[in-house]
FIGUKOL-393696 format. One line per 8 residues: number of its first residue (from 0); their letters; for each residue x, y, z of C-alpha. Coordinates in steps of 0.5 Angstrom, whole numbers, always signed. Example, Ala and Ser with C-alpha at 12.3 -4.5 7.8 and 13.67 -1.06 7.14 Angstrom:
2
0) AS) +25/-9/+16; +27/-2/+14
***
This chain:
417
0) MDIRPPLP) +121/+253/+236; +123/+247/+232; +122/+241/+237; +124/+235/+235; +124/+228/+238; +131/+225/+239; +133/+220/+234; +136/+213/+236
8) ADRLGPVT) +143/+212/+236; +144/+208/+230; +139/+213/+226; +140/+219/+221; +135/+223/+219; +132/+227/+216; +137/+228/+210; +137/+234/+207
16) ERPAAVDR) +141/+238/+202; +145/+244/+204; +141/+250/+206; +146/+255/+204; +146/+253/+197; +140/+248/+194; +143/+243/+190; +139/+240/+184
24) AVRELLSA) +144/+234/+184; +143/+233/+191; +136/+233/+191; +136/+228/+185; +141/+224/+189; +136/+224/+195; +130/+223/+191; +133/+217/+188
32) LKPGQSLP) +134/+213/+194; +130/+206/+195; +128/+203/+202; +134/+197/+203; +139/+201/+199; +146/+201/+202; +151/+206/+201; +158/+209/+203
40) ARVLAVPR) +159/+216/+206; +164/+220/+210; +163/+225/+215; +166/+231/+213; +164/+236/+219; +160/+236/+225; +157/+243/+226; +154/+240/+233
48) ADLALLLI) +153/+234/+236; +146/+232/+233; +148/+235/+226; +153/+232/+221; +156/+234/+214; +156/+228/+210; +159/+226/+203; +155/+221/+199
56) DGLTVNAR) +156/+219/+192; +161/+225/+191; +155/+230/+194; +155/+234/+200; +149/+233/+205; +146/+235/+212; +143/+230/+216; +141/+230/+223
64) TGRPLLPG) +144/+224/+228; +142/+220/+234; +149/+220/+236; +156/+224/+235; +160/+223/+229; +167/+224/+228; +170/+228/+222; +173/+223/+217
72) QQLTLTVL) +169/+217/+220; +167/+212/+214; +160/+210/+215; +156/+204/+211; +148/+207/+211; +142/+203/+210; +136/+207/+207; +130/+206/+212
80) KAGVAPEL) +125/+211/+209; +125/+214/+202; +123/+221/+199; +126/+228/+199; +128/+227/+206; +130/+220/+207; +132/+217/+213; +138/+212/+214
88) EIRPAARL) +141/+207/+219; +148/+206/+220; +150/+199/+219; +154/+196/+225; +161/+194/+223; +162/+187/+222; +166/+183/+227; +173/+183/+226
96) PATQDILR) +176/+176/+226; +181/+175/+232; +189/+175/+231; +188/+167/+231; +184/+168/+225; +189/+171/+221; +195/+166/+224; +190/+161/+221
104) QALPRQLP) +190/+164/+214; +197/+166/+214; +201/+160/+217; +199/+155/+212; +201/+159/+206; +208/+162/+209; +215/+159/+207; +221/+161/+211
112) LADTMTQI) +225/+167/+209; +231/+162/+207; +227/+158/+202; +223/+164/+199; +229/+168/+198; +233/+163/+195; +228/+160/+190; +226/+167/+188
120) GQTADRAL) +233/+169/+186; +233/+162/+182; +227/+163/+179; +228/+170/+177; +233/+169/+171; +227/+165/+168; +222/+169/+170; +225/+176/+167
128) PLLNGAAR) +224/+175/+160; +216/+173/+161; +215/+180/+165; +213/+187/+163; +218/+193/+165; +214/+194/+171; +214/+187/+174; +222/+186/+171
136) QALRNLVA) +224/+192/+175; +220/+190/+181; +223/+183/+181; +230/+186/+180; +229/+190/+186; +227/+185/+190; +233/+180/+188; +238/+186/+189
144) RDQPLREP) +235/+187/+196; +235/+180/+199; +242/+180/+200; +245/+177/+207; +248/+182/+211; +256/+181/+212; +259/+183/+218; +253/+187/+220
152) TATQLRQA) +254/+194/+224; +249/+197/+228; +247/+202/+223; +245/+196/+218; +241/+192/+223; +237/+198/+225; +236/+199/+217; +234/+191/+217
160) VRDSGLFT) +229/+192/+222; +226/+198/+219; +226/+194/+212; +223/+188/+214; +216/+189/+212; +213/+190/+219; +212/+197/+219; +210/+198/+212
168) EANLARGQ) +203/+200/+213; +205/+204/+219; +209/+209/+215; +204/+210/+210; +199/+212/+215; +204/+217/+217; +205/+220/+210; +212/+217/+209
176) APQSGDRK) +213/+213/+202; +216/+206/+203; +223/+206/+203; +227/+203/+197; +229/+197/+201; +222/+195/+204; +221/+188/+203; +213/+188/+204
184) ALLLQLAS) +213/+194/+199; +217/+191/+194; +213/+184/+194; +207/+188/+193; +210/+192/+187; +212/+185/+184; +205/+182/+186; +201/+188/+183
192) ALPARGGP) +205/+188/+176; +205/+180/+175; +201/+177/+170; +194/+174/+172; +195/+167/+174; +192/+162/+169; +191/+167/+164; +195/+169/+158
200) RPLVADTP) +202/+173/+158; +199/+180/+157; +202/+185/+152; +203/+191/+157; +207/+197/+155; +213/+198/+159; +212/+202/+165; +216/+205/+171
208) PITDRATL) +216/+201/+177; +211/+203/+183; +215/+207/+188; +210/+213/+191; +204/+212/+196; +199/+215/+191; +200/+210/+185; +200/+204/+190
216) ARVDALPE) +194/+206/+193; +191/+207/+186; +192/+200/+184; +190/+197/+191; +197/+195/+192; +197/+196/+199; +193/+195/+205; +190/+200/+210
224) PLTRSALL) +195/+202/+216; +198/+196/+220; +193/+197/+226; +189/+191/+229; +183/+194/+225; +187/+193/+218; +190/+187/+220; +184/+183/+222
232) TAARGMPL) +179/+185/+216; +182/+179/+212; +176/+175/+209; +177/+167/+211; +182/+164/+206; +184/+170/+203; +190/+175/+205; +190/+182/+208
240) GGGGPEGL) +185/+186/+204; +180/+181/+202; +183/+180/+195; +189/+177/+192; +196/+178/+196; +196/+183/+201; +190/+187/+198; +191/+186/+191
248) PSTPVAPV) +184/+184/+187; +183/+177/+187; +185/+173/+181; +182/+166/+180; +187/+161/+180; +187/+156/+174; +190/+149/+174; +197/+150/+172
256) AADPDAQV) +198/+149/+164; +204/+144/+162; +207/+151/+158; +214/+152/+162; +213/+159/+162; +206/+159/+166; +209/+154/+171; +215/+159/+172
264) LARLWRLV) +210/+165/+173; +206/+160/+177; +212/+159/+182; +213/+166/+182; +206/+167/+184; +207/+162/+190; +213/+165/+192; +211/+172/+193
272) EASLARIQ) +205/+170/+197; +209/+165/+201; +213/+171/+203; +208/+176/+204; +204/+171/+209; +211/+170/+213; +211/+178/+214; +204/+178/+216
280) VHQAASLP) +205/+172/+221; +210/+177/+224; +206/+183/+224; +200/+179/+227; +205/+176/+232; +207/+183/+234; +200/+186/+235; +199/+188/+242
288) RDDAPQQA) +195/+183/+246; +192/+183/+253; +196/+178/+256; +202/+180/+253; +202/+188/+254; +209/+189/+253; +211/+192/+246; +214/+186/+241
296) WQLDVPIA) +217/+186/+234; +219/+179/+231; +222/+179/+224; +227/+175/+220; +234/+178/+218; +239/+174/+213; +246/+174/+215; +252/+171/+212
304) LPGGPTQV) +256/+169/+218; +264/+169/+218; +266/+162/+215; +259/+159/+215; +254/+159/+210; +248/+164/+210; +243/+163/+215; +236/+167/+216
312) IELRIQGD) +236/+169/+224; +229/+170/+227; +230/+176/+231; +225/+178/+237; +225/+185/+240; +221/+186/+246; +219/+190/+252; +222/+187/+258
320) SPQAESTA) +217/+186/+264; +220/+189/+271; +221/+185/+276; +217/+184/+282; +221/+189/+286; +222/+194/+281; +217/+199/+278; +215/+199/+271
328) ADAGWLVT) +220/+205/+269; +225/+200/+271; +223/+195/+265; +228/+195/+259; +228/+191/+253; +230/+184/+251; +233/+182/+244; +233/+174/+243
336) VGFVFPGL) +237/+172/+237; +239/+165/+234; +245/+162/+230; +247/+156/+228; +255/+156/+228; +259/+151/+224; +262/+145/+228; +258/+149/+234
344) GPVKAGVR) +251/+147/+233; +245/+152/+235; +246/+158/+239; +241/+163/+242; +243/+169/+245; +239/+174/+249; +241/+181/+250; +237/+185/+256
352) LAEGRIST) +238/+193/+257; +235/+196/+263; +237/+201/+268; +243/+203/+263; +246/+196/+264; +247/+191/+259; +247/+183/+260; +248/+178/+256
360) SFWCEQDA) +246/+170/+256; +248/+165/+251; +245/+158/+251; +248/+153/+247; +246/+146/+245; +253/+143/+245; +257/+142/+252; +263/+144/+248
368) AARLFQAH) +260/+150/+245; +258/+153/+252; +265/+152/+254; +268/+156/+249; +263/+161/+250; +264/+161/+257; +272/+162/+256; +270/+168/+251
376) LPRLQSAL) +266/+172/+256; +272/+176/+259; +273/+179/+252; +266/+180/+250; +266/+184/+257; +272/+188/+255; +269/+190/+248; +262/+192/+251
384) EAAGLEVG) +266/+197/+256; +270/+199/+251; +263/+201/+247; +261/+205/+253; +256/+200/+256; +256/+198/+263; +256/+191/+264; +251/+187/+268
392) HLAANQGL) +251/+180/+268; +254/+175/+262; +253/+168/+262; +254/+162/+258; +250/+156/+259; +249/+149/+256; +241/+147/+254; +235/+150/+252
400) PPDTAPSP) +233/+158/+253; +227/+159/+257; +221/+161/+253; +220/+169/+253; +215/+170/+248; +208/+170/+249; +204/+163/+248; +200/+163/+242
408) PDGLLDER) +193/+166/+242; +188/+161/+245; +184/+157/+240; +190/+157/+235; +191/+150/+235; +185/+145/+234; +187/+138/+236; +180/+135/+235
416) V) +180/+130/+229
***
């Protein structure tokens, strides 16, 4: 009977070659390991609680384990004992930064969508002749996508939410390729094809634009799926992915030369980074929090209002907390959106759907606007009922609306000087 003492929870060992087929390459790998060396591994299978089948440097080996592992789990191992049957230690995972760390990084780099959308369109004409085929196509796709909605329908608004960039990584995690209008995917495609900042314009043969998940993964153009673990692994001062913009390899930033072409490319880089940072802020704000367990999504949508200029509205969709006398099953959804109407000033609307009933409240900064909205509430009620909706409460108020969004994470603002 083979009686062996239990291993500590963080230990692997001894590591041996597969018993079914003695592999010379595996033996050479194991004998070449040195104490203190670190190496990545992936768990292929767990035949039993104290045994794991690992993939190390492309080779499959067996290892005793001090704790149960999960198939597919990624490990970082440190060699404790060398030899034919080395012993390894599972390195503890690094502490993940909190949500406020990501916001501290992204907030200073972001620019409002209204600014980046306009400026990218203005820069495109000068930048297109300086780019290779893949970058030109990516930039054209981005400019064509960044058009405001005119008289938007429910279908268009639903698609705008899906294409906002909030769900890029979540869709990839489900095996879905990025949609053609996904703004974050388009920005990442453009960033992966742009010339390196501060360097000469590369002479790259024209290549088709990146559209499939496998190609995006090969060029490291997309980060890990959007989970708290993936979104919060950025190193301080760098975007998501620990490299350049949103998972791209880091590129040293050289001083912008006097060359006008270099200035155009530098400006385009800045706009791409600012756009990605804006989406990242919204993704971080949309992560679940202990003090705000209701699901919430925050995003920007450009809309051309009738008779007014194009404006970008910030849309917030969140689970609505039930009232004290209600149950969790009675909770609905709350959508808040703000406009600035010509001659009427800022107006914010809140639409609540709960228990099959829809209620709407408007808050107008100007008293005249509040009276105008109040006069048109019967018309709104008729339209909602004609759409088959049960109307609850409709109101128009003068003043600022209550803040329904959760407060920023503690420690985001440091007032010390």
